[in-house]
C-alpha positions as CSV (number, residue, x, y, z in Angstrom):
1,M,88.2,112.5,78.0
2,R,87.6,109.5,80.3
3,A,89.7,106.4,80.7
4,Y,87.1,104.4,78.8
5,D,87.6,106.5,75.7
6,A,91.4,106.1,75.8
7,V,91.2,102.4,76.2
8,T,88.7,101.9,73.4
9,S,90.8,104.1,71.2
10,T,93.9,102.0,72.0
11,Q,92.0,98.8,71.3
12,R,91.0,100.2,67.9
13,R,94.6,101.1,67.0
14,L,95.6,97.5,68.0
15,D,92.7,96.1,65.9
16,D,91.5,94.3,68.9
17,E,88.2,96.1,69.7
18,D,86.6,93.0,71.2
19,G,89.5,92.3,73.6
20,T,90.4,88.9,72.2
21,V,94.2,89.4,72.6
22,W,94.4,92.1,75.2
23,A,91.8,92.4,77.9
24,Y,90.2,95.8,78.7
25,D,91.7,95.8,82.2
26,E,95.2,95.2,80.8
27,I,94.9,98.0,78.4
28,L,93.5,100.3,81.1
29,L,96.6,99.5,83.2
30,Y,98.9,100.4,80.3
31,V,97.0,103.7,79.7
32,K,97.3,104.7,83.4
33,D,101.0,103.9,83.2
34,G,101.4,106.0,80.0
35,Y,99.5,108.9,81.7
36,N,101.8,108.8,84.7
37,Q,104.9,108.6,82.5
38,L,103.8,111.6,80.4
39,C,102.9,113.8,83.5
40,R,106.2,112.8,85.3
41,R,108.5,113.5,82.4
42,T,106.9,116.6,81.0
43,K,105.9,118.1,84.4
44,C,102.8,119.5,82.8
45,L,100.4,119.6,85.8
46,F,100.8,122.5,88.3
47,D,99.1,122.5,91.7
48,M,99.1,124.0,95.1
49,H,98.9,122.2,98.4
50,V,98.4,123.7,101.8
51,I,100.0,122.4,105.0
52,E,97.5,123.8,107.4
53,N,99.1,125.8,110.1
54,V,96.7,124.7,112.8
55,P,97.2,122.3,115.8
56,Q,98.1,119.0,114.3
57,V,96.0,115.9,114.9
58,G,96.2,112.3,113.7
59,N,93.8,109.4,113.3
60,W,95.8,106.8,111.4
61,G,99.0,104.8,112.3
62,T,99.9,102.8,109.2
63,D,99.8,103.2,105.5
64,L,97.2,100.5,105.3
65,E,94.8,102.4,107.6
66,R,95.3,105.5,105.6
67,Y,94.6,103.7,102.3
68,M,91.4,102.1,103.8
69,A,90.2,105.5,105.0
70,E,90.8,107.0,101.5
71,Q,88.7,104.3,99.9
72,T,85.8,104.8,102.4
73,P,83.4,107.6,101.4
74,G,82.9,110.1,104.2
75,M,85.8,108.9,106.3
76,G,87.8,111.8,107.8
77,L,91.5,111.7,107.3
78,T,94.2,113.8,108.8
79,D,97.7,114.6,107.4
80,N,99.6,113.1,110.3
81,R,100.1,109.7,111.8
82,M,99.2,109.0,115.4
83,H,101.9,106.8,117.0
84,F,102.1,108.4,120.4
85,T,100.4,111.3,122.2
86,G,103.1,112.9,124.4
87,E,106.8,113.6,124.3
88,H,107.3,111.3,127.3
89,E,106.2,108.4,125.1
90,R,108.8,108.9,122.4
91,G,111.4,106.5,123.8
92,A,108.9,103.7,124.1
93,S,107.6,104.2,120.6
94,V,111.0,104.3,119.0
95,G,112.3,101.4,121.0
96,G,109.3,99.2,120.3
97,L,109.0,96.8,117.3
98,G,108.2,98.9,114.2
99,G,108.4,102.1,116.3
100,S,108.3,105.6,114.8
101,T,109.8,109.0,115.7
102,E,106.8,110.8,114.2
103,G,104.9,112.8,116.7
104,P,103.7,113.5,119.3
105,T,100.1,113.9,118.1
106,P,97.9,114.6,121.1
107,G,94.5,114.6,119.4
108,T,92.5,112.8,116.7
109,S,90.2,115.5,115.4
110,P,90.3,119.3,114.8
111,L,88.0,119.7,117.7
112,D,90.7,118.2,120.0
113,G,93.2,120.7,118.6
114,E,91.1,123.6,119.8
115,H,91.7,122.5,123.5
116,Y,95.5,122.0,123.4
117,E,96.2,125.4,125.1
118,D,93.7,124.6,127.9
119,F,96.0,121.7,128.9
120,D,99.3,123.4,128.2
121,I,100.0,121.1,125.2
122,P,102.6,122.7,122.9
123,V,101.2,123.7,119.6
124,K,103.5,123.6,116.6
125,V,103.5,122.4,113.0
126,A,106.8,120.8,112.4
127,T,106.1,118.7,109.3
128,G,103.5,118.2,106.6
129,R,102.8,115.4,104.1
130,L,102.6,116.2,100.4
131,P,100.1,114.5,98.1
132,D,101.1,111.0,96.8
133,E,101.0,112.4,93.2
134,T,103.7,114.9,93.9
135,V,106.5,114.9,91.2
136,E,108.5,118.0,92.2
137,V,108.3,120.9,94.7
138,L,108.7,124.3,93.1
139,R,108.3,126.7,96.0
140,V,107.2,126.7,99.6
141,T,105.9,129.9,101.3
142,W,104.8,130.8,104.8
143,D,102.7,133.9,105.2
144,E,103.4,134.5,101.5
145,L,107.2,134.6,102.2
146,A,109.3,132.1,100.2
147,L,111.2,129.6,102.4
148,E,114.8,128.6,101.5
149,P,115.3,124.8,100.7
150,E,118.0,123.1,102.8
151,Q,119.6,119.7,103.1
152,S,119.3,118.2,106.5
153,A,123.1,118.1,106.9
154,S,123.5,121.8,106.2
155,M,120.5,122.6,108.4
156,R,122.1,120.6,111.2
157,R,125.3,122.7,110.8
158,M,123.3,125.9,111.2
159,D,121.2,124.6,114.1
160,I,121.9,121.3,115.7
161,H,118.6,121.4,117.6
162,Y,116.5,122.4,114.6
163,E,114.2,119.3,114.9
164,T,113.2,120.0,118.5
165,R,112.8,123.8,118.5
166,E,109.6,125.4,119.7
167,G,107.3,127.1,117.2
168,G,108.3,130.2,115.4
169,D,108.2,131.9,112.0
170,P,109.5,129.3,109.4
171,R,112.4,130.4,107.2
172,H,113.7,127.1,105.8
173,F,112.3,123.7,104.8
174,V,113.9,120.2,104.6
175,M,112.7,117.2,102.6
176,D,115.5,114.6,102.7
177,K,115.2,113.1,106.2
178,D,111.7,112.7,107.5
179,G,110.3,110.2,105.0
180,L,109.0,110.2,101.5
181,L,106.9,113.3,100.6
182,T,107.3,114.7,104.2
183,L,108.3,118.3,104.4
184,R,109.8,119.8,107.6
185,L,109.5,123.5,108.5
186,V,112.5,125.1,110.3
187,P,111.7,126.5,112.8
188,P,108.3,124.9,113.2
189,A,105.2,127.0,112.7
190,R,103.1,128.0,115.7
191,G,99.8,126.5,114.4
192,D,98.2,130.0,114.6
193,A,96.6,130.4,111.1
194,D,93.2,132.1,111.4
195,Y,90.7,129.8,109.7
196,A,87.1,130.6,109.4
197,T,84.7,128.8,111.8
198,V,83.1,125.8,110.1
199,D,79.4,125.4,110.7
200,G,78.8,121.6,110.4
201,S,81.0,118.7,109.5
202,W,80.2,117.9,105.9
203,G,78.9,119.3,102.7
204,T,79.9,122.2,100.4
205,M,80.5,125.8,101.1
206,T,77.3,127.8,100.7
207,Y,78.1,131.1,102.5
208,T,81.1,133.1,103.7
209,D,81.5,136.0,106.0
210,D,84.3,137.5,103.9
211,S,83.1,141.0,102.9
212,T,85.5,141.1,99.9
213,V,83.7,138.2,98.1
214,T,81.2,139.4,95.5
215,V,78.0,137.2,95.4
216,A,76.6,136.5,91.9
217,G,73.1,135.2,92.0
218,S,70.8,134.4,94.9
219,W,70.9,130.6,95.2
220,G,73.0,127.6,94.3
221,I,76.4,126.2,95.5
222,L,79.7,128.1,95.6
223,R,81.7,127.4,92.4
224,E,84.4,130.0,92.3
225,V,86.2,132.5,94.5
226,E,88.0,135.3,92.7
227,G,91.7,135.7,93.4
228,T,92.2,132.1,94.6
229,F,93.7,129.0,93.1
230,T,91.6,125.9,92.7
231,A,93.9,123.2,94.2
232,G,93.3,119.6,93.1
233,G,92.0,120.5,89.6
234,P,89.6,123.0,88.1
235,H,86.4,121.1,88.7
236,V,84.1,120.1,91.6
237,T,82.9,122.5,94.3
238,P,85.1,124.2,97.0
239,T,84.8,122.7,100.4
240,R,87.3,124.8,102.3
241,Q,89.1,128.1,101.9
242,H,92.7,128.4,103.2
243,P,93.8,131.8,104.5
244,A,97.1,133.1,103.0
245,A,98.2,134.8,106.3
246,K,100.4,132.7,108.5
247,N,99.8,129.6,106.4
248,V,102.1,127.2,104.5
249,V,101.5,126.9,100.8
250,V,103.5,124.4,98.6
251,E,103.6,125.0,94.9
252,L,104.3,121.7,93.1
253,L,104.1,119.6,90.0
254,R,102.1,116.4,90.2
255,L,100.7,113.4,88.4
256,G,97.1,113.3,87.1
257,R,94.4,112.2,89.5
258,S,93.2,108.6,89.4
259,L,91.5,107.7,86.2
260,D,89.2,105.4,88.1
261,A,87.2,108.5,89.4
262,H,88.4,111.4,87.3
263,A,88.9,112.4,83.6
264,F,92.2,113.2,82.1
265,E,93.6,116.6,83.1
266,I,95.5,117.0,79.8
267,S,94.2,117.8,76.4
268,D,92.7,115.1,74.1
269,A,95.7,115.6,71.8
270,S,98.1,114.8,74.6
271,V,96.0,111.7,75.7
272,K,97.0,110.2,72.3
273,V,100.6,110.2,73.5
274,A,99.6,108.1,76.5
275,E,97.9,105.8,74.2
276,F,101.1,105.3,72.2
277,W,102.8,104.1,75.4
278,A,99.9,101.7,76.1
279,I,100.3,100.3,72.6
280,H,104.0,99.9,73.1
281,R,103.5,98.0,76.3
282,A,100.8,95.8,74.7
283,L,102.9,94.9,71.7
284,K,106.0,94.3,73.8
285,R,104.2,91.8,76.1
286,V,105.3,88.2,75.7
287,G,102.4,86.2,74.2
288,P,99.8,86.5,71.5
289,G,100.1,89.7,69.5
290,Q,103.7,90.4,70.4
291,D,105.5,92.5,67.8
292,I,108.8,93.9,69.1
293,K,109.5,96.0,66.0
294,L,106.1,97.7,66.0
295,A,106.4,98.2,69.8
296,Q,109.7,100.1,69.2
297,H,107.9,102.3,66.6
298,Y,105.2,103.3,69.1
299,L,107.8,103.9,71.8
300,A,109.5,106.3,69.4
301,R,106.1,108.1,68.8
302,F,105.6,108.3,72.6
303,E,109.1,109.9,73.0
304,M,108.3,112.3,70.1
305,G,105.1,113.3,71.9
306,V,106.9,113.9,75.2
307,G,109.5,116.0,73.4
308,R,106.9,118.1,71.7
309,M,105.0,118.7,74.9
310,S,108.2,119.6,76.8
311,N,109.2,122.0,74.1
312,R,105.7,123.6,74.1
313,L,105.9,124.1,77.9
314,K,109.4,125.6,77.5
315,K,108.2,127.9,74.8
316,V,105.4,129.1,77.1
317,Y,107.9,129.9,79.8
318,E,110.1,131.8,77.4
319,E,107.2,133.9,76.3
320,K,106.7,135.2,79.9
321,T,107.0,139.0,80.0
322,L,110.2,139.4,82.0
323,K,110.8,143.0,80.8
324,M,109.0,145.8,79.0
325,G,109.0,145.5,75.2
326,G,108.3,141.8,74.6
327,S,109.6,138.3,75.4
328,G,113.1,138.6,73.9
329,E,115.6,140.2,71.5
330,T,116.0,139.5,67.8
331,D,119.3,139.1,66.0
332,E,118.3,141.6,63.4
333,P,119.2,145.3,64.4
334,F,116.3,147.7,64.5
335,G,116.5,150.7,62.1
336,L,120.1,151.9,61.6
337,G,121.5,149.5,64.2
338,P,124.0,150.4,66.9
339,P,126.5,153.3,66.4
340,Q,129.5,152.5,64.1
341,L,132.8,154.3,63.4
342,P,133.1,155.8,59.9
343,F,134.4,153.3,57.3
344,P,138.0,154.7,57.0
345,Y,138.6,153.6,60.6
346,G,138.0,150.0,59.6
347,P,135.9,147.4,61.5
348,D,135.4,147.8,65.2
349,T,137.2,144.9,66.9
350,G,136.5,145.9,70.4
351,G,140.1,146.8,71.2
352,S,141.6,150.1,72.4
353,R,144.0,152.5,70.8
């Protein structure tokens, strides 16, 4: 379902299909808000994000530059900021107006990163930025080994120089000091993940040298790779494959992708819950059409939908096969039940004689 369908359905429920009282753009804003509220509270969307363990580069310095690059089709965008290029510039950057401690970032493109060792530039991956839609981090792995989460204070007690160590094999991660949605690896990774060579700078994957991949058909674009998880949603075509060896993978819960360019990533029945939130916001707004009592009714319906979805997700988790024989135990004994003493001995109270 697309945003247009949800907005028109909301207008129909409000009996305002021509947008006389509430404009289309206003209802769209409320639907987006309801979608985010639903995903944030139920934590229904799972995803995986890779912090590429390769020499880090940066081609943006401010959030505005990053936003403009995201809005420009074909604009390459790196995970890291570029505020200074060498460790000797750190003092000037921090001391300047609006200075930053992020860095250094010696290059602006992956091609630059390939020449770091030629100029004895240290190669390490200390931090990585998570997607803006991230709600909660479930697990972080390096080389398929789970890393231990730590607070910066406890990490400092273990190693006072943890932020300036040279690259190694990460064993911990910290998320409470380096900025919103910034994850720090301790010790930093070496930037030595073995990525396949990319032939060209744009387009979709059409061929792979991986001998374990079975090719179905003789033409067309690559749509699926068995044994891999499709990060960012189940649709569109793969553009890059991340190796599991010596790489950092973050398992997380996130919000849905922008409705301006993508469809809802939840079922149509769940979209109805987001519509209840939109109706609540519309009826609560001061002005024509305001109805506080009816707004409270739709808020209660939204809360009921959130509760049902949360319970459904909880039930799915409980049904995971954690041991042989099923998902749990029943209160009713099977067959004759556990052994019991003969009736003349009285009830078994669990004591000793």
